[in-house]
C-alpha positions in Angstrom: 172.3 174.1 188.1 171.9 176.0 191.5 170.5 174.1 194.2 167.4 176.0 195.5 165.7 173.6 198.0 165.9 170.5 195.8 163.9 167.8 197.1 165.6 164.5 197.2 164.7 161.3 198.8 167.7 159.4 197.9 169.0 158.4 201.4 171.9 156.5 200.0 173.5 159.5 198.6 175.9 161.3 201.0 174.6 164.8 200.1 171.2 163.9 201.4 170.0 165.8 204.6 167.5 164.1 206.6 166.3 162.0 203.8 164.5 164.7 201.9 166.9 167.5 200.7 170.4 168.1 199.1 173.0 170.0 200.9 175.2 171.0 197.8 175.3 174.7 196.8 175.3 173.4 193.1 174.1 170.3 191.4 174.6 168.8 187.9 171.5 167.2 186.5 171.7 165.2 183.2 168.1 165.7 182.3 164.9 167.1 183.9 162.2 164.6 185.0 158.7 166.1 184.7 157.1 163.0 186.2 154.4 164.2 188.7 152.8 160.7 189.3 155.7 158.6 190.3 158.9 159.4 192.2 161.9 158.6 190.2 165.2 158.1 192.4 167.5 161.3 191.5 170.7 159.3 190.9 169.4 158.5 187.6 169.2 162.4 186.7 171.8 163.7 189.3 175.3 163.7 188.7 176.2 164.9 192.1 175.2 161.5 193.5 177.9 160.1 195.9 177.3 157.0 197.9 177.7 157.2 201.5 
């Protein structure tokens, strides 16, 4: 999946920039989260997560 301004608030990931976005050109997502009411931490869905 191409990374087009993906918002990510998972600061523990080494790809996280300024605590809000992902710096990878492409990201791998296991499943899409359609939640609008709760923020779910992306590592549950994002395979590109790497600990800092």
